[in-house]
N, C-alpha and C positions, 0 to 999 in steps of 0.2 A: 504493500500500500504506500510506503514511503516513496518507492520508485515511481509508482503510477501517478501520485500526486505531483511529482516533479516533471515527469516526462510525457504523460498522456494528455493530449489536448482536451479530451472529454472529462477524464477523472479529475484533472487539475482545476476545473471550474465548477465542480459540483458543490452544493451547499446543503445544509440540513433541509431546507425547504424544497430544493429541487429533488432530493432523494425521497422525500416523504411519501409521495404517491407511488413511487416505485417499490418502496418497502411494503406498503399496504398490498400492492399487487403480489409481491413475493409471499406474503402471509396467506393470501387467498389461494395461491398455487400450492402451498404446503397443505392447507386445509383440504384441497381437492385430492391431493395424493393420499392423505390420511383417510379420507372418505372412501377412496378406491382400494385401500389397503395395499398400495403399491410401494413396497419397501425401497425399491431402487429409486423411485421418484422422490420418496420422503428423504432419502439420503441426499439427493441432489438439491432439493429445495432447502434443506437445513443448511447446506453449504452456502447457498445464495443468501440466506438470512444472516449467517455468520459473517459473510462478506460485508453486509450492510452494517452490522454491529461494529466491525473493525473500521469501516468507513466513517461512521459517526464519531467513533473514539478518536480517529485521526484528526478530524475537523476540530473536535474539542481540544485536542493537544495543540493544534496550530493557534487556537484562540487563547492558549494558556489557561484553559478552564478545567479540563480533566483529560485523562488518557485511558487506555485500555486497562491498565492496572487498577485505576480508580473504579472503573465499571465492575470489574471482577471482585474487588474488595468490598464494594457496596453490596453486592448481592450475597456475598459470603456473610457479611455482618447481619444483613436482613434475615437470612435463613437461620442463623444462630439465634437471633432475637425472637423469631416467630416459631421456633421449635424448642421452647423451654422444657418440653417433655423428653427431649433428646439431649440437649446441652445444659439442662438445668435440673431442678428437682420437682417440676410440675408433673402431676400424675394424670394421665388420660386413659380411657378404656376403649373408645370407639373413634372412627374417622369423624363422626359428627362432633365429638368433643373437641377434636383438633381444629375443625373448621370454626367452631364457635370461639375458641380461644384465639385463633388466628385473627378474627374480626376485632376482638377486644384489643389485641396488641396493635393492630393497624390504627385504631383510634388513639392509642397512647402515642404512637409514632407521629400522628398528625398534630398533636398538641392542640386539641380543641376542634379538630376537623369533625364535621357532622357525619352521622352514620352513612348517609348516601353521598357524601362529598367526594369519595374516591372513584365514583363511576364516571368513566370518560363520556363526555357529551356526544362524541362522534360515533359511539357504538351503534350498530344497527338496532332498530327499535325493539325487535323481539329479544335479542340478547340482553339489551338494556333492561327490559321489563323483568326478565328472569333474574338478573343481578340485583335489581331493586328489591324484589321480593325476597331473595336469598339473604341480602344484607339486613332487611327488616326482621327476618326470622332469627338472625344472629343475636338480636337484642330482645327476642321474645315476642315480637309483634307478628303473630301468625295464628292461623286457625288451630284450635285445640283438637278438632276432629275433622277427618277428611271429608265426611259427609257434608259439613258446613259449606265447603267450597262449591259443591254441586248446587246448593240452594242459591249461592251467589251467582252462579252461571245462569240459572233459571231466571233470577231477578233481572240480571242485565239483559238477557234475551228478550224478556217481555217489555222492558223499557225501550229497547231498540225497536221492537215491533211497533210500539206506541208512537214513536217519533216518525216511523215510516208511514203509519196511517195519517199522521198529522201533516205529512208532506213537508216536514222541516228537515231539509238536507243537512244543515249545519249541526243540529242537535242529533240527527241520525248518525252522522260521522262520529260525534263525541261518544254516543252510546255504543257504537260499533267498536270503538277503541276500548271502552270499558269491558265489553263482552270478550274481546281478544285478551285483555289483561287477565280476566277471570279464568279463561281457558289455559293461559300460561301458568297460572297458579295451580290449576289441576295437574298439569304436566309435572310441575316441580314437586308437588306433594306425593305424586306417584313415581317419583324418581325417573321421569322421562325428560330428556333434553328436547324442548320443543323445536329448536333449530334443526337438530338431527332428524327428528320425526318428520318435519315438513320437507326436509331435503330428500328423505326416502320417498315421500309421496311425489315430489317433483320428478324424481328419476323414474318412478313407476309410470307417471303420466306421460313422460317423454317416450319411454319404451313403447307404451301402448299406442300413443298417437303416431309414432314413427311407423308402427305396424300398419295402422289404418291408412296412412299416406302411401306407404310402399305398395300395399295390396290394391289400393285404388289406382295407382299408376299402372300396376301390372294388368289391371282389367281395362286399361285404356280410358279411364274416367278421370274427371277432375273433381276434387272435393267441393269446389264452389258450386258445381252443378248437381250435387247429390242432395237428397233429402236427409233430414236428421235421422229418420228411421233406417235408411240405408247405411248411414255412417255408424249408427248404434249397433247394427247387426255385426259389422266387422269389429267394432269396439269390443263386443262381447267375446268374439274369437280371441282378441288380443289378451284377454285376461288369463288365458292358459299359458302365456309366456312368462317365464320367471326372470 
């Protein structure tokens, strides 16, 4: 990286801001490789992300702000502080105990930071909702029984339907958001990651729709000229595909 920053026309002009969107892209590529359980691609994408870490550290060094040693030392210190059950005398029994203690320690680190203050604003909305709910759970603000959240889902559903009847698009959007938030709460309480669940459904839909499209083309037809019943007939066939 020292050599690249001095001699490469592209690398030498990069900044934290110019790298930011590229880093986000690399993280999504890693997420895709993980989703596909492609270990070879995971290895490659981890290398790409490691390059970005080194790159940011080099820029920090040039600004006389921090270097790669500081980055590594910082995470080492943080891991020791947040694992007192390993490096200290705190006793825990379950992974849930560890998570709850982790959140309490993060608040201490923040010196007055709010419970939800550490959630990045730029997170995708579904992931953000999950993290909001999980952090609230960490301080005891949660349903005491799983059945209660189903009552909340029903409540939000009927409120959403009411605004739809009232033809109030703004309020309908608001209630729709509340409904989604309640569904994400269901996923969390039943130990389902809603992002992963939705992505599985996305992939299933793509597979089935591709089958529909390919079979339509093979029959010399065009989807735009087919009836919904004709498409549904092929769609039902596609469900046999794994």
